N, C-alpha and C positions, 0 to 999 in steps of 0.2 A: 310797478306803475304808481303805487302810492308814494314811494320815496321820490321818484322822478317828478311826480305831480307837485310835490312840495318843494322841489329843487333843494332837497335836504342832504343829499349824500356827500361823502360817505357817512354812515350812521353806525352807532353801536346797536347791535341786535341782542335782545335779552328775551329768553323764553324758558318755558317749563313744560315738560311732557309733550303733548301733541304739537305744540308750536315748534318744537325742535324739528319736526318733519317738514316745516316750512323754512325755518331759519337756516339750517345747514345747507339745503339745496340752493337757497337764495345766495349764500356765500360762495357756492360753487359756480352758479350760473351768471351771477352779476357781481364779480369781485370789486368792481369799481365803485359799487354802492356801499361797501361794507368796511367799516373801520375796525370793528372787533365783534366777537360772538361770545356770549355767555349763555349756556343752556344747562338747566338743572334737569337731569334725567330725561334726555330726549327720547321720545317714543318714536323711534325710527329703526325699523328692524331689517331693512333690505340690505344693509351693509354687513350683517352677521352671516357668516358662511360656515363656521365650524359646526359639524354635525351634532356634537354633544351640546353645544350652546343652543342650537336650533331646537333640539328636543326639549331641553330644560325650559326654554322660553315658551314653547308650545304648551307644555304641561302646566306651567305656572299661569300662562294667560287663560287657560281653561278654568283654573281655580279662581282667577280674578273675575272673569266675565260670566262664567256659567251660572252662578247663583243669581246674578243680577238679571240676566236674560230671562230666567225662570220667573222672577217677580215682575219684570216688565210685561211679560205675556198676560199677567193677571189684570193689567191696566192700572195697578196701584203705583204710579210713578214716584210718589213721595216715599213709599216703602223701598222702592227700587234704588233711589238715590242713597238712602241710608245703607243698604246692603253694598252698593257699589263703593261708597267711600270707605267702609270697613274693609272690603275686599282689596281695593287698590292699595291701601296702607298695610294690609296684612295684619290688622289688629282690631279685634272687636271693640266697639265703643268709640272708635275714631270720630264718627259723625256726631255722637252725643257730646264729645268734648269740645266741639266748636261752639263759639258764642251764638246766641239767638239770631243776630243779624246775618251771620254766615249760613245758619240753617235756612233762613228765609230766602236768601239768594239761591242756595242749592235747590230748595224745593220749588222755587219759582221757575228754575231752569230744568227741572227734572223731566219735563215733557220732551226734552231734546234727547234723552237717552236712547229711545228707539231709533232716532236718526243717526246717532253716533254708532250704534251697532250695525246699522244698515249701510253706512257710508263706504264708498270704495276706498281701497288703500291709497295712501299718498303715492306719487310717482316714485318709482324705485331709484335709489341712488346707491352706488357701490362704494366700497372702501377706497378703491383707487380714485374715484371722483372726489371723495372727501379729502383725499391726499393732496388735491390741487388747491385747497384753501390756504391762502397766504396770510390772511389777517390773523391777529392774535385770537386764540380760542381758549376758553375755559369750559370744561365739562365738569359739572358737579353732580354728586349723588350722595344718598344717605348711606350710612354704615349698615343700617338694618333694613334697607329697602328690599323689596321682593326680587327674586332672581331675574324676572323678565326685564325690569328696569336697570338692574345692576349690569346685566350682560350688554344691553344696548349702550349704556353710558360708557362702560369700559371699552367696548369695541369702537365706539365713535372716537374716543380719546386716542386709542392706538392708531386709528386711521388718519388722524390729522397730525401731520408732523409738527412737533414743537408745542402741541396743545398741553394745557395743564389739566390734570385730573385732581379734583378736590373731593375728598371723602368727608362728609359732615358727620361727626360723632353722634351716635344714637338717633340719627334722623331716618325718616322713611319718605315715601314718595310725596306725601302731602305736607312735608316740612315747610315749604314756602308759605303755605296758608296757616300752618300751626305756629310758626315763629317768624312772622314777617319782618320784624326788626333785625333778627340775625341774618335772614336772607338778604335784606337790603344792604346790610353791612358787607356781606360777602360780595355782592354785585358792585357796590361802590368802591371797595378795595380793588377789585379787578379793573374797573373803569379808570381809577386813579393811576394804575400802572400802565395804561394804554392811552 
């Protein structure tokens, strides 16, 4: 609706994590609106069907979410966002390494964590449906990212014929926020080729 309202299509879609659960289905359901898709570690699990991958994702997701949910229940949302950022990246000290302006933004939005954990899952999309995407697609992920994000990114890339999978050396899930210049270069290089 937004793209049509602006009379802007077809557009390049660029996303990271949860937005991948919106962008990839949009490319399936409205191909006429999409020129290309770039997603860093799409958080979209419904196309994963391999039992070993599903178990690994479930176990790892518990490691990501469990500690944060426990802190959210105490009502200390600022502490919860610190735990969540460290857990998402799988690296203690991740939150502390961000600059003060990023801390302020994250803490200001920390009150949204309970809503995030209570939100219904995105509409399911299958690997076969992702296989219908005709626009150029790049799925990127970090070399050191947690299993849950690695499995979703690798699976999404396998499902979309002709997609490019890019593995960013030494990067983790929060890499776009940790090194925005490098992230922007990767996106711009992709856009130039499409």
